DRENSELO-375109 format. One record per residue: residue in three letters; x, y, z of N, C-alpha, C in turn. Coordinates in steps of 0.2 Angstrom, whole numbers, plus 5000, padded with zeros to 4 digits. Each point is the difference from the previous one (the first is absolute). Example, Ala and Ser with C-alpha at 12.3 -4.5 7.8 and 13.67 -1.06 7.14 Angstrom:
BEGIN
ALA506649725039499650065000500450065000;SER499850054996500450065001499650055003;
This chain:
BEGIN
UNK472254875291499849945003499549964995;UNK500049945000499649964995499350005003;UNK499650004995499250005001499949945004;UNK499550005005499849945004499349994999;UNK499849945002499349975000499650045004;UNK499450024997499550045004499449975003;UNK499849954996499349975002500149935002;UNK499749985006499949935002499749964994;UNK500349945000499749954995499649955003;UNK499549974998499649955003500449934998;UNK499849955004500349944998499849974993;UNK500349964997499749964994499649955002;UNK499450025002499549955002499949944996;UNK499950014993499949944996500649965000;UNK500650035000500649955001500049965006;UNK499850045006500049965006499549945000;UNK499450014997499549955000500249944996;UNK500550024995500249944995500749985002;UNK500250015007500749995001500249924998;UNK500549994997500149934997500249965006;UNK499849935000500249965005500749974998;UNK500550015004500749984998500049924999;UNK500649984997500149934999500249975006;UNK500250035005500349975006499449995005;UNK499450024998499449995004499749944997;UNK500049955005499749934997499349995002;UNK499650055002499350005001499749974994;UNK499649955000499549984995500449954995;UNK500750014999500349964996500049935003;UNK500149995006500149945004499249985003;UNK499550034999499449995003499849924998;UNK500149984994499849944998500249945004;UNK500650015003500249945005500050025007;UNK499650065001500150025008499749955005;UNK500350015005499849965006499850045005;UNK499450015002499750055005500249985007;UNK499950055005500149995007499650065003;UNK499949995007499550045003500350084999;UNK500650015000500350075000500750005000;UNK500350064998500750004999500349995008;UNK500549965000500349985006500450065002;UNK500150025007500550055002500749974997;UNK500450044997500649984997500549995006;UNK500549964999500649985005500650004995;UNK500550005004500749984996499949944996;UNK500350014993500049944996500449945003;UNK499849944997500449945002500650004997;UNK500650005004500750004998500249944996;UNK500350004995500249954996500750004999;UNK500449954997500650004998500149954995;UNK499650014994500049954994500650014996;UNK500349944998500650004996499850034993;UNK500550044997499950024993500049944996;UNK499650014994499949964995500350034993;UNK500449964997500250044994499550014995;UNK500150064996499450014995500249964994;UNK499449994996500149964993500550044996;UNK500449964996500450034995499750044995;UNK500250064998499750054995500650004995;UNK499850004993500550014995500350075000;UNK500650014998500350075000499650054996;UNK500050065001499750054996499350015002;UNK499749975005499450015003500050055006;UNK500550035002500050045005500350074998;UNK499850065004500350064998500750005003;UNK500450054998500750005003500150015007;UNK499650045004500150005007499849945004;UNK499849954996499849935004500549944997;UNK500249975005500549944998499549935001;UNK499849984994499649945000500349944999;UNK500750005001500349935001499949955005;UNK499750035006499949965006499450055004;UNK499649965003499550045004499749955004;UNK499450025003499749965005499250014999;UNK499749945001499350004998499650035006;UNK499450024998499550025005499349975000;UNK499750005005499349975000499450054997;UNK500250064999499550054999499549994994;UNK499450015001499549994995499850064996;UNK500350065003499950074996500650045002;UNK500050064997500650045001500250025007;UNK500649985002500250025007500350085000;UNK500150025006500350065001500750005003;UNK500450054999500749995003500150065005;UNK500349975005500250055006500750014999;UNK500450035005500750015000500349935000;UNK499849955003500449945001499749944997;UNK499450004998499649954997499450004997;UNK499549955000499450014996499449975004;UNK499450034998499449975003499550004994;UNK499749945001499449994995499549955001;UNK499550004997499449955001500249934997;UNK499849955004500049934998499349975000;UNK499649994995499449985000500049924999;UNK499849965005500049925000499549984994;UNK500249944997499649984995499449975003;UNK499450004997499449985003499750035005;UNK500250075001499750045005500450005007;UNK499650035005500350005007500350085000;UNK500350005007500250075001500650024996;UNK500050064999500650034996500650025005;UNK500649984998500550015004500550064997;UNK500250055004500550054999500749975003;UNK500550004995500649975002500650044998;UNK500450015006500650044999500649964999;UNK500450024995500749974999500550055000;UNK500749985001500550044999500250014993;UNK500650034999500250014993500449944997;UNK500149955005500349944998499649944999;UNK499350015000499549954999499949965006;UNK500150025006499949965006499350035003;UNK499549965001499450025003500050015007;UNK499850065002500150035007499450005004;UNK499350014997499450005004499549994995;UNK499449985003499350004997499550015004;UNK499550034997499350025004499449994996;UNK499549985003499349994996499650065000;UNK499650004994499550064999499549974997;UNK499350025001499449984995500250024994;UNK499949964995500250014993499550044996;UNK499350015003499550024996500050084998;UNK500450035004500050085000500650025003;UNK500649994997500650035004500550034995;UNK500550025002500550044997500650015004;UNK500550044997500650015004500350064997;UNK500450045004500450064998500650005004;UNK500550034997500650015004500150085001;UNK500250025006500250075002500650005004;UNK500150065002500650015005499850055005;UNK500249995006499950055005500450065000;UNK499950055004500450065001500849985001;UNK500049955004500749985002500449964995;UNK499649994994500449964995499949925000;UNK499549985004499949925000499549994995;UNK500149944997499549974995499549975004;UNK499450014997499449965003499649974994;UNK499749945001499549974995499450015004;UNK499550034996499350005003499549964997;UNK499749955004499649944997499350025002;UNK499549984996499350015001499749935002;UNK499550015004499649945001499250015001;UNK499649964999499350025000499649935003;UNK499350025001499649945002499549984994;UNK500250024994499649984994500049924999;UNK499449974998500049934999499549994994;UNK500250014994499750004994499649934999;UNK500349955001499749935000499449995003;UNK499950055006499350005003499650064998;UNK500350044996499650064997500150065005;UNK500550005004500150055005500650054998;UNK499850064999500550054998500450025006;UNK500550034999500450035006499650055004;UNK500049995006499650065005500650035004;UNK500649975000500650035004500649984996;UNK500450064999500749994997500550035004;UNK500549975001500650035005500649994996;UNK500550045002500750004998500449995006;UNK500649974999500550005005500750004997;UNK500550035003500750014997500449955003;UNK500549974996500549955003500750034997;UNK500549985004500750014998500149954994;UNK500150024994500149954995500649955000;UNK500550025005500549955000499949955005;UNK499650015006499949965005499349975000;UNK499550044998499349985000499850035007;UNK500350045004499850025006499450054999;UNK499550005004499550055000500250075003;UNK499950054996500250075002499450045002;UNK499549994997499350045002499449964997;UNK499450015003499449974997499749965005;UNK499449984999499650014994499750075000;UNK500050034994499650064999499449994995;UNK499450025002499549994995499950054995;UNK499949984994500050054994499449984996;UNK499850054996499349984996500149954994;UNK500649984999500049954994500749984998;UNK500149984994500749984998500550054999;UNK500649994998500550044999499950034992;UNK500050075000499950034993500650044998;UNK500450035005500550044999499850074997;UNK500550044998500749995001500250005008;UNK500549965002500250005007499449975004;UNK500050015006499649975005499350035000;UNK499749994994499350024999499649944999;UNK499449995004499549955000499350024998;UNK499649964996499450034999499549944999;UNK499350015000499649954998500049994993;UNK499849944998500149984993499349984998;UNK499750014994499449984997500049925000;UNK499549975002500049935001499849964994;UNK500450024994499949964994500650004996;UNK500149944997500749994996500050054995;UNK499550024997500150054994500050075002;UNK500150025006500050075002500650015005;UNK500450054998500650025004499950075004;UNK499450025001499850065003500149995008;UNK500250055003500150005008499650055003;UNK499849995007499750055003500450045005;UNK499850025006500450045004500649975002;UNK500650045000500649975002500350035006;UNK500449975003500550035006500749994998;UNK500450045003500850005000500249985007;UNK500549965001500349985006500750035001;UNK500250025006500650015001500549945000;UNK500550004997500449955000500349975006;UNK500250055005500349995006499649965005;UNK499350025000499649975005499449974997;UNK499850014994499449974997499450045002;UNK500050065004499450045001499850044994;UNK499350015000499750034994500250074999;UNK500450024995500250074998499550044997;UNK499649974996499550044995499549954999;UNK499350025000499449964999499650044996;UNK499849974994499550034996499350005002;UNK499849965005499450005003499950075005;UNK500650035001500050065004500150064996;UNK499950004993500150054995500650014997;UNK500549965002500750014996499949954993;UNK500450034995500149964994500749985000;UNK500149935001500749985001500349984993;UNK500550034998500349994994500649964999;UNK500550015005500649964999500350005007;UNK500449945002500450005006500749974999;UNK500550025003500649984999500450015006;UNK500249935004500450005005499950065006;UNK499350015001499950055005499850074998;UNK499950014994499850064997499349994996;UNK499550045001499349984997499950074996;UNK499849994994499750054996499349994999;UNK499650065002499349995000499750074998;UNK499349994999499650074999499650005007;UNK500150065003499750015006499850075001;UNK499450025002499850075001500250044994;UNK499849974994500150044994500650014997;UNK500549975002500750004998500449935000;UNK500550004995500449954999500550015006;UNK500149945004500550025006500449935000;UNK500750015002500449955002500050005008;UNK499949945004500150005007500449945002;UNK500350025006500449955003499549945004;UNK500049944997499649955003500049995008;UNK500650015002500149985007499650065005;UNK500250064998499850065005499450044997;UNK499849984993499550054998500250064997;UNK500750025001500350074998499950014993;UNK499750064998500150014992500750024999;UNK500249974994500650014997500050054995;UNK499550014995499950054995499349994997;UNK499850054997499350004996500150034993;UNK499649994996500050024993500150084999;UNK499850045005500150074999500850024999;UNK500449965002500750015000500349974993;UNK499649974996500349974994500050064994;UNK500650004997500150044994499649984994;UNK499750054997499749984994500549984994;UNK499949954997500549984995500050054994;UNK500650004997500250064995499549994994;UNK499849944999499549994993499350045002;UNK499950025006499350035001500150085001;UNK500650025000500150075000499850044994;UNK499650055001499750044994499249974998;UNK499849945003499449984998499550035005;UNK499350014997499650045004499649965005;UNK499850025005499649975006500449985006;UNK499849965004500349985006500249934998;UNK500649985003500349945000499749955004;UNK499849944998499749955004500549945000;UNK500149965005500549955001499749945004;UNK500149944998499849945002500449955000;UNK500049955005500449945001499949954994;UNK500649984998500149944995500350014994;UNK500349954996499749935002500549975006;UNK499749955002500349965006500649964997;UNK500549975005500549974997499849934998;UNK500449974996499949934998500349955005;UNK500450025004500349965006499550015006;UNK500149965005499650005006499950075003;UNK500550044999500050075002500750034998;UNK500050075001500650034998500150075005;UNK500750025000500150065005499850064996;UNK499850004993499850064997499249994998;UNK499850064998499350004998499950054994;UNK499649974995499950044994499450045001;UNK500050064997499450055000499850024993;UNK499450004999499750024993499850075001;UNK500250044995499850085001499650024994;UNK499550055001499650024994499950085001;UNK500150044995499750075000499950014993;UNK499350024999499750014994500149944995;UNK500450014995500249944995500649985001;UNK500450035005500749975001500049955006;UNK500449954999500149945005500749985001;UNK500149975006500749975000500049965007;UNK500549965000500149965006500750025004;UNK499949995007500650025004500149945004;UNK500749995002500249945005500250045007;UNK499849985005500250035007500249955005;UNK500550025004500249955005499450005005;UNK499849945002499549995004500050035007;UNK500650005003500150035007500150075000;UNK500250034995500150085000499750044995;UNK499649964995499750044995500450034995;UNK500749995000500450044996499949984992;UNK500050044996499949984993500749974997;UNK499949944998500649964997500050014992;UNK499549994997500050004993499350034997;UNK500050024994499450014996500049974993;UNK499449974999499949964994499450034996;UNK500049994993499550034996499449955000;UNK499450034999499449975000499949964994;UNK500449994995500049964994499949925003;UNK500249985005499949945002500049995008;UNK499749965003499949995006500749975004;UNK500350035004500649975003499949945004;UNK500549965000500049935004500550005005;UNK499850015007500550005005500049935003;UNK500649995003500249945003500550015006;UNK500049965006500450025005500249935004;UNK500450015005500249945004500050025007;UNK500249955004500050025007500650035003;UNK500550024996500650035002500050084998;UNK499450024997500050074999500150014992;UNK500249954997500150014993499450014996;UNK500050044994499450014996500250014993;UNK499649994995500050024994499450014996;UNK499950054995499450024997500250004993;UNK499649974996500050004993499550044997;UNK500150054995499550044997500350044994;UNK499650054998500350044995500350065002;UNK500650034998500450055003499650064998;UNK499950055006499750064999500450054996;UNK500749984999500450054997500149984993;UNK500149944998500249974993499449974997;UNK499549985004499549964997500249934998;UNK500549985002500349934999499849955006;UNK500049944999499949955005500649995005;UNK499950015006500650005005499849965006;UNK500549985004499949975006500550045005;UNK499650025005500450055006500049955006;UNK500650005003500049955006500450045006;UNK499949975006500450025006500249945004;UNK500750005001500349945003500150015007;UNK499450015003500150015008499450055002;UNK500150045004499550045003499850054994;UNK499450014999499750044994500350075000;UNK500350024995500450064999500749995001;UNK500349945001500749994999500249954995;UNK500550004997500249954995499650014994;UNK499750054998499550004995500350004993;UNK499749974995500350004993499449994996;UNK500150014993499549994995500349984994;UNK499749954997500349974994499549994995;UNK500150004994499549994994499849925000;UNK499450004999499749935000499749984993;UNK499949944999499649984994499350025001;UNK499750024994499250015000499749945003;UNK499550015006499749955002500349965006;UNK500650025001500449975006499750015007;UNK499849955003499750015007500449965005;UNK500150045006500249965006499649955002;UNK500349945003499649945002500150005008;UNK500750005002500150005007500850025001;UNK500150015006500850015002500149945004;UNK500649974999500149945003500850005002;UNK500250005006500650005002500550054997;UNK499750065000500450064997499950014992;UNK499749954997499950014993499350014997;UNK499950044995499450024998499949954993;UNK499449965001499849964994499450044997;UNK500150004993499450034996499849954994;UNK499550024997499849964994499950054994;UNK500249984995499950044994499949954994;UNK499450014996499949964994500149925001;UNK499849985006500049935001500649975003;UNK500550055001500749985002500150035007;UNK500449965004500150025007500650035000;UNK500150055004500750045000500150015008;UNK500750015001500250015006500550075001;UNK499950055004500450065000500350015007;UNK500550035000500350025006499650055004;UNK499950005006499750055004500550055002;UNK500649994999500550055001500050064995;UNK499949984994500050054994499549994995;UNK499649955000499649984995500249974994;UNK500749985000500349974994499749924999;UNK499949994993499749944998500549945001;UNK499949955004500449955001500049944996;UNK499349984999499949944996499350004998;UNK499849964995499450004997499949944997;UNK499349974999499949934998499449975001;UNK499949944999499349975000500049965007;UNK500550015004500049975007499550025004;UNK499849965005499650035006500350045005;UNK499650065002500350045005499949985007;UNK500450015005499949985007499350035003;UNK499749975004499450035003500250035007;UNK500649985003500150035007500849995001;UNK500350045004500749995002500250025007;UNK500649985002500250025006500650065000;UNK500150035005500650055000500749974997;UNK500049945001500749974998500049974993;UNK499450014997500049984992499749944999;UNK499849965005499649944998499350014997;UNK499949974995499350024996499649935000;UNK499350025000499549955000499750014992;UNK500049934997499850014993499549944998;UNK499650014996499649944997500549964996;UNK499949935001500549964997499849994993;UNK500450024995499849994993499849934999;UNK499449994997499749944999499949955006;UNK499950045006499949965006499350005002;UNK499550024996499349995002499850045006;UNK500250065001499850045005500550005006;UNK500549965000500450005006500550065000;UNK500250015006500550065001500649975003;UNK500650034998500649985004500450065001;UNK500549995005500550065002500749984997;UNK500250064997500750004997500450065002;UNK500649995001500450055002500350054995;UNK500250065002500350044994500749984999;UNK500350014994500749984999500550025005;UNK500449955002500550015005499849995007;UNK499349995001499749985007500249935002;UNK500149995006500149935003499449964998;UNK500249944998499449954998500149945005;UNK500350005006500049945004499349985003;UNK499949955002499349985002499950015007;UNK500450035004499950015007499550065001;UNK499950015007499550055002500350074999;UNK499650055001500250075001500550015005;
């Protein structure tokens, strides 16, 4: 029988205190144009719309990766990166000259479907999925009014159906903005120069109720579609966010082969976190004496999926369909590799050699986008094969059908929607 972990590990408190504020959290970035109000309004269904698609500006050939057809597309009003659901996109629209921030839903053919307002001074959004497989977009709101010198005293979140804008749950009060991975929200230091966060909570995707709370002694580490990884009662544990049932803990994790024969007890801790909003896998860092290694585990069952050398810190990425990839140094060969899973972690696994320094950026519509030496690359999530590389922009979000949201090359920060090759390009609705 393989040797197993013996001693509970403490949370990485320093890492928790310096939890990086994700780009999708718009808190403070929009404060200069904020328009205060007495408090966050109770969320309701978004305003339904039926806006006609607008053709995207023409872009010269060669500025798109192979999986994206840039010959025709549709413009969007988004002022920063949108997120993609199964059937469409959601993103922020910040009006010129200030005023309320709008979140706008569009289908994958460029038709505007709904809009809802939020206080722009401290907001953000995240995409998640319920246990029944339904996409949700979770939007923040607050009572901050920086133009009157008023910091937020109340921050709430609510979940909407990204296709219709219908409210599913909320409002739920949270300690601060979205910090991730997954539905994790925390206080943020009130300074533009600091990205430190305070106590965090993790929410259950199905209902929005608080599944873990650092103010009650938990250390919230990672959430993905109803599974929360945390440090509680002296142990790393994964729990079901809905029922609170424990799924696994660190005492069942196998010590990696690189630590066998090393003196002392093995210590394991969480991290690094994924570069995406969340992922269905978690990376663990191991130490025993002078030996060290990283392992990758399925978040839901704790199963060991891969082992990486400590020569470089692995970089994990995931998507809302259970796909994941991790770039790092092979524990066997010492060469740079990327390991991926095209579906539920533990199924469809593959490993390919990678260029030194190649890092995953995101998974969009079933394709893995990476960056190496200033060049963007795209790989198949089915087997890791390299499909294309170049100086083109990579998509920021996509749908299950293959439509991709991309920065318009030379578009001054504009985003447009483009289909995958062979997808229909009619201007009608979904």
